[in-house]
TIROBA-392365 format. One record per residue (C-alpha): x, y, z; residue number from 1; residue in one letter. Coordinates in pm, 1 decimal. Example, Ala and Ser with C-alpha at 12.3 -4.5 7.8 and 13.67 -1.06 7.14 Angstrom:
        c1        c2        c3  resi  resn
    1230.0    -450.0     780.0     1     a
    1367.0    -106.0     714.0     2     s
***
This chain:
        c1        c2        c3  resi  resn
     -12.1    1233.0     166.8     1     x
     261.5    1483.2     235.4     2     x
     582.9    1497.3      37.1     3     x
     811.8    1318.6     281.4     4     x
     648.8    1021.0     444.9     5     x
     533.0     836.4     129.9     6     x
     887.0     809.0     -12.2     7     x
    1034.0     675.9     310.6     8     x
     743.6     438.5     367.1     9     x
     772.3     306.0      12.5    10     x
    1148.4     245.5      43.3    11     x
    1114.1      83.4     384.9    12     x
     836.6    -146.9     268.1    13     x
    1019.6    -249.6     -46.8    14     x
    1341.0    -307.2     149.8    15     x
    1154.8    -534.2     392.7    16     x
    1029.1    -745.1     101.3    17     x
    1373.7    -830.1     -39.0    18     x
    1558.3   -1116.1     128.5    19     x
    1940.0   -1118.7     134.0    20     x
    1933.8   -1451.3     -52.6    21     x
    1738.8   -1285.7    -333.4    22     x
    2028.4   -1051.2    -409.5    23     x
    2319.5   -1280.7    -330.8    24     x
    2410.5   -1142.8      12.3    25     x
    2543.3   -1397.8     263.6    26     x
    2377.8   -1415.5     605.7    27     x
    2602.3   -1682.8     763.8    28     x
    2301.8   -1829.5     941.7    29     x
    2257.3   -1525.2    1164.7    30     x
    1920.9   -1439.0    1317.2    31     x
    1799.6   -1108.3    1178.9    32     x
    1588.4    -864.3    1378.5    33     x
    1425.2    -707.3    1073.8    34     x
    1266.8    -869.0     768.4    35     x
    1437.1    -816.4     437.8    36     x
    1746.3    -606.7     377.5    37     x
    1908.8    -377.9     628.0    38     x
    1960.6     -18.2     530.6    39     x
    2335.8     -59.3     501.0    40     x
    2290.3    -365.6     278.7    41     x
    2061.9    -180.7      39.5    42     x
    2301.1     116.4      36.7    43     x
    2585.6    -120.0     -54.5    44     x
    2387.6    -271.8    -339.9    45     x
    2289.3      73.9    -469.4    46     x
    2641.0     214.0    -443.7    47     x
    2556.4     496.0    -200.6    48     x
    2667.6     560.4     154.8    49     x
    2466.3     408.6     436.1    50     x
    2423.1     746.7     603.8    51     x
    2291.5     902.6     282.7    52     x
    2041.3     625.6     223.6    53     x
    1926.3     645.6     585.8    54     x
    1863.0    1020.3     551.4    55     x
    1670.2     957.2     230.4    56     x
    1448.0     691.5     387.2    57     x
    1388.8     904.5     696.0    58     x
    1290.3    1206.2     486.5    59     x
    1592.1    1419.0     580.3    60     x
    1732.0    1435.8     227.6    61     x
    1542.1    1563.7     -74.7    62     x
    1816.3    1584.6    -337.2    63     x
    1831.5    1229.9    -471.8    64     x
    1930.4    1242.0    -837.8    65     x
    1754.8    1030.5   -1102.6    66     x
    2072.6     820.5   -1126.7    67     x
    2068.5     745.5    -752.6    68     x
    1698.9     661.2    -764.8    69     x
    1758.2     425.1   -1057.3    70     x
    2042.1     258.5    -864.3    71     x
    1812.2     205.9    -565.4    72     x
    1540.9      74.2    -797.5    73     x
    1783.3    -180.4    -943.7    74     x
    1894.3    -286.9    -596.0    75     x
    1530.1    -342.7    -499.4    76     x
    1454.6    -512.4    -834.4    77     x
    1164.6    -274.3    -901.0    78     x
     957.1    -312.0   -1215.3    79     x
     874.1     -19.7   -1446.1    80     x
     563.6      85.4   -1252.6    81     x
     748.9      77.6    -919.6    82     x
    1039.2     272.4   -1068.5    83     x
     807.4     542.8   -1202.6    84     x
     634.6     561.4    -864.5    85     x
     970.7     598.8    -687.4    86     x
    1063.5     893.7    -909.1    87     x
     720.8    1054.1    -856.6    88     x
     757.2    1028.4    -479.6    89     x
    1106.8    1178.5    -491.7    90     x
     985.2    1472.9    -701.4    91     x
     702.0    1531.2    -454.1    92     x
     949.9    1531.9    -166.3    93     x
    1152.7    1812.7    -325.7    94     x
     865.3    2059.5    -337.2    95     x
     666.5    2194.4     -43.2    96     x
     323.5    2044.4       4.9    97     x
      59.5    2289.3    -115.5    98     x
    -290.6    2141.7    -113.0    99     x
    -480.7    2304.7    -395.3   100     x
    -834.2    2318.1    -524.5   101     x
    -883.4    2084.4    -816.4   102     x
   -1169.8    2156.0   -1057.2   103     x
   -1402.2    1869.3   -1154.9   104     x
   -1254.6    1653.6   -1427.6   105     x
   -1399.9    1697.2   -1775.5   106     x
   -1408.4    1446.0   -2059.1   107     x
   -1298.9    1572.4   -2399.1   108     x
   -1558.8    1580.7   -2676.3   109     x
   -1352.8    1338.3   -2884.4   110     x
   -1350.0    1084.6   -2600.0   111     x
   -1725.5    1116.9   -2551.7   112     x
   -1776.0    1056.5   -2922.3   113     x
   -1566.4     740.2   -2898.8   114     x
   -1763.1     616.6   -2598.0   115     x
   -2090.9     678.5   -2781.1   116     x
   -1970.4     506.9   -3099.9   117     x
   -1860.0     183.8   -2930.2   118     x
   -2211.7      65.0   -2858.4   119     x
   -2141.1    -309.0   -2842.7   120     x
   -1820.1    -288.4   -2639.4   121     x
   -1845.6    -204.4   -2269.4   122     x
   -1654.4     122.0   -2218.8   123     x
   -1589.9     326.0   -1906.3   124     x
   -1382.5     644.3   -1872.4   125     x
   -1201.4     677.2   -1537.9   126     x
   -1043.3     987.7   -1391.8   127     x
    -727.7    1022.6   -1185.3   128     x
    -903.7     913.2    -864.0   129     x
   -1094.8     627.3   -1032.5   130     x
   -1408.5     840.2   -1061.5   131     x
   -1635.6     719.3   -1342.6   132     x
   -1646.0    1018.3   -1576.6   133     x
   -1845.2     855.3   -1858.6   134     x
   -1967.1     517.7   -1982.9   135     x
   -2172.7     377.8   -2264.8   136     x
   -2487.2     183.7   -2183.9   137     x
   -2315.2    -155.0   -2220.8   138     x
   -2038.9     -44.1   -1984.3   139     x
   -2296.3      84.0   -1738.8   140     x
   -2488.9    -242.6   -1745.5   141     x
   -2175.2    -455.6   -1713.2   142     x
   -2012.4    -270.2   -1424.9   143     x
   -2290.5     -98.4   -1233.2   144     x
   -2634.9    -152.4   -1377.3   145     x
   -2781.9     -91.1   -1030.5   146     x
   -2667.7     273.4   -1039.9   147     x
   -2820.2     574.3   -1212.1   148     x
   -2682.8     568.4   -1568.6   149     x
   -2657.0     948.8   -1575.3   150     x
   -2465.6     983.8   -1247.1   151     x
   -2124.6    1036.6   -1419.8   152     x
   -2264.8    1359.0   -1570.8   153     x
   -2306.1    1506.8   -1221.8   154     x
   -1956.9    1565.6   -1073.0   155     x
   -2080.9    1561.8    -713.9   156     x
   -2251.1    1223.7    -764.9   157     x
   -2002.1    1039.4    -983.0   158     x
   -1948.6     677.3    -881.2   159     x
   -1594.1     589.4    -784.1   160     x
   -1459.1     255.1    -901.6   161     x
   -1234.1     208.3    -599.0   162     x
   -1520.2     275.7    -361.2   163     x
   -1746.1      38.6    -555.6   164     x
   -1489.7    -242.3    -543.1   165     x
   -1440.4    -214.1    -167.4   166     x
   -1774.1     -88.5     -38.8   167     x
   -2044.9    -199.9    -283.0   168     x
   -2181.8    -553.7    -245.9   169     x
   -2289.8    -574.8    -612.3   170     x
   -1937.5    -495.0    -734.3   171     x
   -1773.5    -731.1    -486.6   172     x
   -1994.7   -1014.7    -609.6   173     x
   -1918.1    -925.5    -970.2   174     x
   -1558.8   -1055.3    -956.3   175     x
   -1486.9   -1424.9    -902.7   176     x
   -1136.3   -1333.7    -785.3   177     x
   -1221.9   -1019.8    -594.1   178     x
    -877.2   -1008.5    -432.6   179     x
    -708.9    -972.8    -771.3   180     x
    -939.8    -686.7    -867.3   181     x
    -885.0    -521.1    -530.2   182     x
    -505.8    -540.2    -566.1   183     x
    -524.3    -393.3    -916.5   184     x
    -742.8    -103.8    -804.0   185     x
    -523.2     -18.5    -505.6   186     x
    -207.3     -43.6    -715.4   187     x
    -350.2     194.8    -973.9   188     x
    -464.8     437.9    -704.9   189     x
    -116.7     428.4    -548.6   190     x
      38.5     536.0    -878.1   191     x
    -205.4     826.5    -906.9   192     x
    -149.5     933.0    -545.9   193     x
     225.7     945.6    -610.0   194     x
     172.2    1171.2    -912.5   195     x
     -68.1    1401.2    -729.4   196     x
      42.5    1432.7    -365.3   197     x
    -122.8    1775.1    -330.2   198     x
    -469.7    1667.2    -445.6   199     x
    -701.1    1704.9    -142.7   200     x
    -975.9    1500.3    -307.8   201     x
    -733.0    1212.4    -353.2   202     x
    -635.4    1233.5      13.4   203     x
   -1002.7    1244.1     111.3   204     x
   -1082.5     935.9     -96.4   205     x
    -791.9     736.6      48.4   206     x
    -884.4     841.9     402.3   207     x
   -1245.1     740.6     343.4   208     x
   -1147.4     396.6     213.8   209     x
    -901.4     343.1     499.2   210     x
   -1185.4     401.0     745.5   211     x
   -1443.3     195.3     556.4   212     x
   -1245.3    -113.5     454.6   213     x
    -992.2    -320.5     646.8   214     x
    -901.7    -493.2     319.6   215     x
    -817.8    -160.2     159.4   216     x
    -614.9     -63.4     465.7   217     x
    -409.2    -383.3     440.7   218     x
    -346.0    -350.5      66.7   219     x
    -265.7      20.8      91.3   220     x
      -6.7     -48.3     361.8   221     x
     171.1    -289.6     125.8   222     x
     272.0      -2.4    -108.3   223     x
     226.2    -212.1    -423.1   224     x
     169.5     -23.8    -746.2   225     x
      19.2    -157.1   -1069.2   226     x
     -20.4      -4.0   -1413.6   227     x
    -264.8    -273.8   -1538.5   228     x
    -287.9    -183.6   -1909.9   229     x
    -433.1    -531.2   -1966.2   230     x
    -606.8    -748.6   -1708.6   231     x
    -815.8   -1066.0   -1733.1   232     x
   -1105.9   -1118.6   -1494.2   233     x
   -1382.5   -1371.3   -1448.0   234     x
   -1700.9   -1177.8   -1384.1   235     x
   -2025.0   -1321.9   -1244.9   236     x
   -2287.6   -1100.0   -1397.6   237     x
   -2645.9   -1126.5   -1268.5   238     x
   -2791.6   -1110.2   -1622.1   239     x
   -2554.4   -1319.0   -1837.1   240     x
   -2375.5   -1538.5   -1585.9   241     x
   -2003.1   -1614.1   -1566.3   242     x
   -1784.5   -1447.8   -1830.2   243     x
   -1408.2   -1423.3   -1876.4   244     x
   -1316.8   -1079.6   -2005.2   245     x
   -1006.8    -887.9   -2103.7   246     x
    -998.3    -535.1   -1969.0   247     x
    -777.5    -305.6   -2179.1   248     x
    -690.6      41.6   -2058.7   249     x
    -590.1     322.6   -2294.2   250     x
    -458.2     661.5   -2188.3   251     x
    -684.5     948.1   -2294.2   252     x
    -646.4    1299.6   -2157.2   253     x
    -379.3    1341.3   -1887.1   254     x
    -477.2    1120.5   -1593.1   255     x
    -784.6     983.1   -1768.9   256     x
    -820.6     622.6   -1885.0   257     x
   -1053.7     459.0   -2134.2   258     x
   -1134.5     106.6   -2015.2   259     x
   -1270.0    -129.9   -2281.0   260     x
   -1388.3    -486.2   -2215.5   261     x
   -1368.8    -768.4   -2469.8   262     x
   -1380.2   -1147.8   -2474.3   263     x
   -1214.3   -1411.6   -2690.9   264     x
   -1388.7   -1421.9   -3033.0   265     x
   -1638.3   -1705.4   -3063.1   266     x
   -1621.4   -1789.1   -2692.6   267     x
   -1916.5   -1829.9   -2460.5   268     x
   -1805.4   -1509.2   -2290.4   269     x
   -1814.2   -1320.8   -2621.6   270     x
   -2169.7   -1444.9   -2679.2   271     x
   -2261.0   -1335.8   -2325.2   272     x
   -2125.1    -984.8   -2389.1   273     x
   -2321.3    -971.5   -2714.7   274     x
   -2634.8   -1071.5   -2525.2   275     x
   -2566.1    -799.8   -2270.4   276     x
   -2527.5    -546.7   -2551.1   277     x
   -2859.3    -654.2   -2705.5   278     x
   -3022.8    -620.1   -2365.6   279     x
   -2916.5    -256.2   -2348.2   280     x
   -3100.6    -177.4   -2671.8   281     x
   -3428.9    -210.6   -2482.1   282     x
   -3308.2      28.0   -2210.6   283     x
   -3273.0     406.3   -2224.2   284     x
   -2913.9     495.0   -2308.4   285     x
   -2716.0     692.4   -2051.0   286     x
   -2691.1    1057.2   -2145.6   287     x
   -2345.0    1132.1   -2287.9   288     x
   -2340.4    1506.5   -2360.9   289     x
   -2100.4    1616.7   -2632.9   290     x
   -1999.4    1981.2   -2590.3   291     x
   -2049.1    2204.3   -2892.9   292     x
   -1723.8    2290.7   -3067.7   293     x
   -1842.6    2602.7   -3250.6   294     x
   -1898.5    2952.9   -3111.5   295     x
   -2183.3    3002.2   -2869.4   296     x
   -2500.3    3138.3   -3028.6   297     x
   -2574.1    3504.0   -2969.8   298     x
***
C-alpha cells in the first residue's frame, strides 16, 4: 500500500465503471477497446488537460488540488465515501511512504463503561483494522460465541472482524446474505487503508486476506468503499434462529467504532435478541477492564 499505486488504481477502476452513456457522451456506435471512459473523456468532463490527468493516474503527478480532485469526483459521480477516499489517497501520494510502528490500540475508559452498561444490546468496539477491541457479553454471544470472550483484552490474540467474515465458517454461516456483509467489510477496510497507507499491520492484514480468500481478492480489486453507518442484516444464529437486525456504527476515539445491534420493537427479532441477552446472564461475562483514572497508589 504505497502512496502512488492506490490512487492510480482507484481512478482507473472508477473510470472503467462509468459508461459514456451515463455521462451524456456520444459514442456514434464505435467499438471501444476499453470498458468505461477513456482518459481524455474523463479529463474533458473534469475540466483538466488529458496529459495532466494521465500523469495523475499513472502516479507521475502528486500536486492535485482539492478543487481538481472534487472536479474528478463529480465527473466520476462519486458518493461522499468515495470522494473522501479519493482525497485520502491523494494526500498519501504527496508524502513519502514511511512504514512506522503502530502501538496496540487502546479503548478509552468512557467507551468501556458504555460497553459494560449496555447489557441487553449487543455491542462491539472495532479498531481501525477491524480488530475487535472490546465487546459486552451479548455482543460476544451474537457475533462470536465460539471464541474466547476475553480475547479482545489480549492485543496479540484479538479477533479480527474481516478475517472472521472471510475465513471463519461460523461467521460465514451467520449471515443469510454473506455477500452483502463481505462487501461492507471490504469497503470499510478500504476506507481505513486509504487513511493509513503507512500502517504495516494494515498491509499485513490485507496481504493475509488476499492469500486466504479468493472472494476477498475479487472484492478488494473492485476498489469499492463503504462507510456503513447503518446496515440491515438477516442473521442465522445457532441459539435463537433467524433474526433481522439493524447494525448502527458510532464513531468513538479516532479510528474506533462502536457497533450496536438492535431490532424493530415488538418484532420476533427483538424477542430473539432479548432471549439471547437472557441467555448471557447464565454465562460468565467477558472481562472488560476499566483503567483507573486517579493517581497510581504508592
